[in-house]
Each structure stands twice: as structure tokens, then as C-alpha cells.
C-alpha positions as CSV (number, residue, x, y, z in Angstrom):
1,M,0.0,0.0,0.0
2,K,1.0,3.6,-0.5
3,V,1.5,5.1,3.0
4,I,1.7,8.7,4.4
5,F,3.7,8.5,7.6
6,L,3.2,11.1,10.4
7,G,5.8,11.1,13.2
8,T,8.4,13.2,14.9
9,P,10.7,11.7,17.6
10,D,13.2,8.7,17.6
11,F,10.2,6.4,18.3
12,S,8.7,7.5,15.0
13,A,11.9,7.1,13.0
14,V,12.2,3.4,14.0
15,V,8.6,2.7,12.9
16,L,9.2,4.6,9.6
17,N,12.3,2.6,8.9
18,E,10.4,-0.8,9.4
19,I,7.7,0.3,7.0
20,V,10.1,1.3,4.3
21,S,11.9,-2.1,4.8
22,S,8.6,-3.8,4.0
23,H,6.8,-4.0,0.6
24,H,4.7,-1.0,1.4
25,Q,5.6,2.3,-0.2
26,V,6.0,5.5,1.9
27,V,5.1,8.4,-0.4
28,G,5.5,11.2,2.2
29,V,6.6,11.9,5.7
30,V,5.0,14.5,7.9
31,C,6.7,15.8,11.0
32,Q,6.6,18.7,13.3
33,P,8.4,21.9,12.3
34,D,12.1,22.2,13.2
35,K,12.5,23.7,16.7
36,P,15.5,25.0,18.7
37,S,16.9,22.4,21.1
38,G,20.0,21.8,23.3
39,R,22.2,24.1,25.1
40,G,23.0,26.1,22.1
41,N,19.3,26.5,21.1
42,K,20.2,25.4,17.5
43,V,17.3,24.7,15.2
44,L,17.7,20.9,14.3
45,P,15.6,18.5,12.3
46,C,13.7,15.9,14.2
47,P,14.7,12.1,14.0
48,A,11.8,11.3,11.7
49,K,12.8,14.0,9.3
50,I,16.5,12.9,9.4
51,K,15.4,9.3,8.7
52,A,13.1,10.4,5.8
53,Q,15.9,12.3,4.2
54,Q,18.2,9.5,4.5
55,L,15.6,7.3,2.7
56,N,15.0,10.0,0.0
57,I,11.3,10.3,1.0
58,P,9.6,13.8,0.6
59,V,9.2,15.6,4.0
60,Y,6.3,17.9,4.8
61,Q,6.1,20.2,8.0
62,F,3.0,22.1,8.9
63,N,2.5,24.5,11.8
64,K,-1.1,23.5,11.8
65,I,-1.8,20.4,9.7
66,R,-5.6,20.9,9.9
67,I,-5.3,24.2,8.1
68,D,-2.1,24.0,6.1
69,G,-1.8,20.2,5.3
70,V,-5.1,19.0,3.8
71,Q,-4.5,19.6,0.1
72,T,-0.9,18.4,0.2
73,L,-2.0,15.2,1.8
74,K,-4.8,14.7,-0.7
75,N,-2.4,15.2,-3.5
76,L,-0.1,12.3,-2.4
77,N,-3.0,9.8,-3.3
78,A,-2.0,7.4,-0.6
79,D,-4.0,4.3,0.5
80,I,-3.5,4.8,4.3
81,M,-1.8,7.0,6.8
82,V,0.2,5.9,9.8
83,T,0.8,8.1,12.8
84,A,3.5,7.4,15.5
85,A,4.0,10.1,18.0
86,Y,3.3,12.9,15.5
87,G,2.3,15.6,17.9
88,Q,-0.7,17.4,16.4
89,I,-4.4,16.6,16.6
90,L,-5.9,15.5,13.2
91,S,-9.3,16.7,11.9
92,Q,-12.0,14.5,10.6
93,E,-11.2,15.9,7.2
94,I,-7.7,14.6,7.4
95,I,-8.9,11.3,8.8
96,D,-11.1,10.8,5.8
97,I,-8.5,11.5,3.1
98,C,-7.3,8.0,2.5
99,P,-9.5,5.0,1.6
100,Y,-8.1,3.0,4.6
101,K,-8.2,6.0,6.9
102,I,-5.4,6.2,9.6
103,I,-3.8,3.7,12.0
104,N,-1.8,4.9,15.0
105,V,1.1,3.3,16.8
106,H,0.3,4.0,20.5
107,G,2.8,3.5,23.4
108,S,0.4,1.8,25.8
109,L,-1.9,-1.1,26.2
110,L,-5.1,0.8,25.5
111,P,-7.5,1.9,26.9
112,K,-4.9,2.5,29.7
113,Y,-2.8,5.6,29.2
114,R,-4.5,7.4,26.3
115,G,-3.1,10.8,25.5
116,A,0.2,12.5,24.9
117,S,2.7,11.0,27.4
118,P,1.8,7.3,27.9
119,I,5.4,6.0,28.1
120,Q,6.6,8.6,30.6
121,Q,3.5,8.3,32.7
122,A,3.7,4.5,33.0
123,I,7.2,4.9,34.5
124,I,6.3,7.8,36.7
125,D,3.4,5.7,38.1
126,G,5.7,2.8,38.9
127,M,4.1,0.4,36.4
128,T,5.9,-2.9,35.7
129,E,4.3,-3.5,32.3
130,T,3.1,-1.4,29.4
131,G,2.9,-2.1,25.7
132,I,2.0,-1.1,22.1
133,T,-1.5,-0.9,20.6
134,I,-2.2,-0.4,16.9
135,M,-5.5,1.4,16.7
136,K,-7.7,3.2,14.2
137,T,-7.5,6.9,14.5
138,E,-10.8,8.8,15.2
139,A,-11.6,12.2,16.3
140,G,-11.4,11.4,20.0
141,V,-8.1,11.1,22.0
142,D,-6.9,7.5,21.4
143,T,-10.5,6.2,21.5
144,G,-10.4,4.3,18.2
145,D,-10.9,0.6,17.7
146,M,-7.9,-1.7,18.3
147,L,-6.3,-4.0,15.8
148,L,-3.1,-5.4,17.5
149,S,-1.4,-5.1,20.8
150,E,1.7,-6.5,22.6
151,S,2.9,-6.1,26.2
152,V,6.4,-5.0,27.1
153,K,8.0,-5.3,30.6
154,I,9.2,-2.2,32.3
155,D,12.5,-3.0,34.1
156,D,13.6,-1.2,37.3
157,E,16.4,0.6,35.3
158,D,14.2,1.7,32.4
159,T,14.0,5.4,31.6
160,Y,11.7,7.1,29.2
161,G,14.5,6.8,26.7
162,T,15.2,3.1,27.1
163,L,11.5,2.1,27.3
164,S,10.6,4.2,24.3
165,E,13.3,2.4,22.3
166,K,12.0,-1.0,23.3
167,L,8.4,0.0,22.5
168,S,9.4,1.5,19.1
169,L,10.9,-1.9,18.0
170,V,7.7,-3.7,19.0
171,G,5.5,-0.9,17.5
172,A,7.4,-1.0,14.2
173,K,6.8,-4.8,13.7
174,L,3.2,-4.6,14.8
175,C,2.7,-1.6,12.4
176,V,3.8,-3.5,9.4
177,K,1.7,-6.6,10.4
178,A,-1.3,-4.3,10.7
179,L,-0.7,-2.8,7.2
180,D,-0.4,-6.4,5.8
181,L,-3.7,-7.4,7.5
182,I,-5.5,-4.3,6.2
183,E,-4.2,-4.7,2.7
184,N,-5.3,-8.4,2.7
185,K,-8.7,-7.4,4.2
186,N,-8.0,-9.6,7.2
187,A,-8.1,-6.8,9.8
188,N,-10.4,-7.3,12.8
189,F,-10.8,-4.1,14.7
190,L,-12.2,-4.4,18.2
191,P,-13.7,-1.5,20.3
192,Q,-12.1,-0.3,23.5
193,N,-13.7,-0.6,26.9
194,N,-14.0,3.1,27.8
195,E,-14.8,2.3,31.4
196,L,-11.3,1.1,31.8
197,A,-9.7,4.2,30.1
198,T,-7.1,6.4,31.8
199,Y,-5.5,9.5,30.3
200,T,-2.2,11.2,30.2
201,K,-1.5,14.9,29.3
202,M,1.2,16.9,27.6
203,L,3.9,17.3,30.2
204,K,4.6,21.0,31.3
205,K,7.4,22.4,33.4
206,E,5.3,22.3,36.5
207,D,5.0,18.6,36.1
208,T,8.7,18.0,36.1
209,I,9.7,19.6,39.4
210,I,10.7,17.1,42.1
211,N,8.6,17.1,45.2
212,F,10.7,16.1,48.1
213,N,7.6,15.7,50.2
214,S,7.0,12.6,48.2
215,D,8.4,9.1,49.0
216,S,11.8,8.3,47.6
217,K,10.5,5.7,45.1
218,N,8.1,8.2,43.7
219,I,10.9,10.7,43.1
220,I,13.1,8.1,41.5
221,N,10.2,7.1,39.2
222,L,9.7,10.7,38.2
223,V,13.4,11.0,37.4
224,R,13.3,7.9,35.3
225,G,10.1,8.8,33.5
226,L,11.5,12.2,32.5
227,N,15.0,11.1,31.4
228,P,16.2,12.1,28.7
229,N,13.4,14.7,28.3
230,P,11.9,16.9,29.5
231,V,14.1,16.0,32.6
232,A,13.1,16.3,36.3
233,Y,14.6,19.2,38.3
234,F,14.8,21.0,41.6
235,T,15.8,24.5,42.6
236,L,18.3,25.6,45.0
237,N,19.0,29.3,45.9
238,G,17.0,30.3,42.8
239,E,18.9,28.1,40.4
240,S,17.7,24.9,38.6
241,F,19.4,21.5,38.8
242,K,18.3,18.9,36.3
243,V,18.3,15.3,37.5
244,F,18.8,12.3,35.2
245,C,19.5,9.5,37.8
246,A,18.9,9.1,41.5
247,K,18.8,6.2,44.0
248,Q,17.0,5.6,47.3
249,L,18.8,5.7,50.6
250,Q,17.7,4.9,54.1
251,Y,17.6,7.8,56.5
252,S,15.5,8.6,59.6
253,G,16.4,12.2,60.6
254,N,13.8,14.8,61.2
255,E,15.1,17.6,58.9
256,K,12.7,19.3,56.6
257,N,12.0,17.4,53.3
258,G,14.3,18.8,50.6
259,T,17.2,19.5,52.9
260,I,20.7,18.9,51.6
261,L,22.1,16.2,53.9
262,K,25.4,15.6,52.2
263,A,27.2,17.4,49.4
264,D,30.7,16.3,48.7
265,C,32.7,14.3,46.1
266,K,32.9,11.2,48.4
267,N,29.4,10.9,49.7
268,G,27.6,12.6,46.8
269,L,24.5,14.8,46.8
270,V,22.0,13.4,49.3
271,I,18.6,15.1,49.9
272,K,15.9,14.4,52.5
273,T,12.6,13.0,51.3
274,A,9.3,12.1,53.0
275,D,10.5,8.5,53.9
276,G,14.2,8.8,53.9
277,A,16.6,10.3,51.3
278,V,17.7,10.2,47.7
279,E,21.2,10.4,46.3
280,I,21.4,12.4,43.1
281,I,23.7,10.4,40.8
282,E,23.7,12.3,37.5
283,M,22.6,15.9,36.9
284,T,23.1,19.1,35.1
285,A,23.9,22.1,37.3
286,P,23.5,25.7,36.2
287,N,26.1,26.6,33.4
288,S,27.4,23.1,33.4
289,K,27.1,20.0,31.3
290,R,25.6,16.7,32.3
291,M,27.8,14.8,34.7
292,L,28.0,12.7,37.8
293,A,27.0,14.6,40.9
294,K,30.2,13.5,42.7
295,S,32.3,14.9,39.8
296,Y,30.4,18.2,40.0
297,L,31.0,18.3,43.8
298,N,34.8,17.7,43.3
299,G,35.1,21.3,42.2
300,K,31.8,23.0,43.3
301,K,30.2,23.5,46.7
302,I,26.5,23.0,47.6
303,P,25.7,24.1,51.2
304,V,24.7,21.2,53.5
305,G,21.5,22.2,55.4
306,S,20.2,24.4,52.6
307,V,16.6,23.4,51.4
308,C,15.5,22.7,47.8
309,N,12.6,24.4,46.1
310,E,12.4,27.3,48.5
């Protein structure tokens, strides 16, 4: 079948590559507009765009696909569209462009974790299992009928980055299988049980601040679920410290939650929590690159007894 592919991050690029490796033909790739990123705020292409260019597939980027993209998509004369972490809501007009409509590669076992951040939220919630669902796109938020699904274990060490990579490999293979089923008219879509639905949201800055009034395990899950982006953080003396890795420590003192208990290159950076303490293993300090906290403390000082997020 002739496929229009819509996706943006690394997750999408893996799925795109698998479709291209099959007998299906990708006639166009749609991704989000290039945006500034990184410390230098350079405007860089997204992973799906890079992959499409490597494969010599035309790339289209729309600020608002519902307004700017309709005619372009129609002109591609595709049989079906595939979305995988594209990042924009599609109108019914776009859904109806192709004869076989649109299927979506979603990073959860629907109807659990519908919405914009299913992979991150599963880790943040401390889940031990998630998965991939191939579903039919409709006007609602991930409410369409399901075609295929496969579960994936969440390991204790998994971050958003590592889990997303595992899910993308599963999603890529399921997507091609789904395209084959649809092409051969063997697809059996089943409705979701809406009573079991849960939802995730687009993560904002206020969702990424570490609450030291929480238990240590919840803090560690937040850090894992936001690594490598958008990254959990705390503030100290008005400056932000991004946290990429942390571990739980036993502690029974009565200091205020968020108090710096230790801060040196031998013991590391240890912060009081509701049920003990966490050690910050890897972080980015102000005007610094990502590094081990102990390495940072080898040349910088953080006052013991100071309190985070005040």
C-alpha cells in the first residue's frame, strides 16, 4: 500500500524505517516543524525528518496540519496514513483523506494511558508493564478501535529513553503486520472498553519539578520517566538543577524534606525525602554539562543544610 507517515521523535523514526523495509511504499513523511533544542538552542531537524531524508522520502512540515496540510496530503494519493508520536491533533477531514483512513502506533496497552505522554507516565506511576497498541485513528483522544497489541516489561532501570526504544521496536513490527492485515482485508478491529480508560497529558514544566515531600521511590520514578526529556529538576538558591538519575537511601532524621544532607565528592549529593533520602547520581547544574553529581562536587560546593525548592 501507499503510505503517508506522520511522526516526529526517535520512536517514529524506528517505525518509519520498518515500514520502508517492508513491501509498502511510503510516499511522504509529515513531522513537526524544526525547533531550537539543546544548550546552544540550535534549530535541528527531528529524528523522523532525518530518517526520511536518508531514505529520500519527501518531507512535509506544517505549523497547523488541519489548516495547512489538507490539500498536500490529498495530492499524495495514498491508501492509508500511519501516525506514530506525530504531535498534532488530526481533523476528521484529514482522517477521511485515505481510503483505509489512519492507524496509530500508540505507546500503551489501550484503553490505559491514552493521550500525549503514555510512556513517561507509565514509568512515573511505577508500572511494571506497558505495551504497544495499533488502533484506528478517530476524532477522540486515542479512542479508536484496536487491531493489534503486545505487552512490554518495564525494568527497574528503564528510563523514558530506554523504554521508548524497546516500544518502538515492537511498534514497528506490529505496524507492518497491521498494514499487511488491512491490505489483505483480514483486519479485525475491536472496540475499546471506555470504562477502563485512563488519560495522560502533555507534560509541562510544573509537572517536572521534584517534590521532596514525596516518597523516595516516587521521586526516582519521576526522574526515570522524564529522562532524557523533559528532565526532572529541583531548585536551590534560585537556580535549577536537572536530575537524570537518582537512588533511594535509608535515612531517619527529622530535617525538613528537601534539605541537603550531604554534598561532597565522596558521599555525593543526598537530599531528605518524606520517607528517607535520595542520592542524586547524575545531573546538570547551572552553566554546566551533564555529569555525575560526585564529579560536580569535586570542584563546586553546595551548602549542607540548605533546602531545595524554596
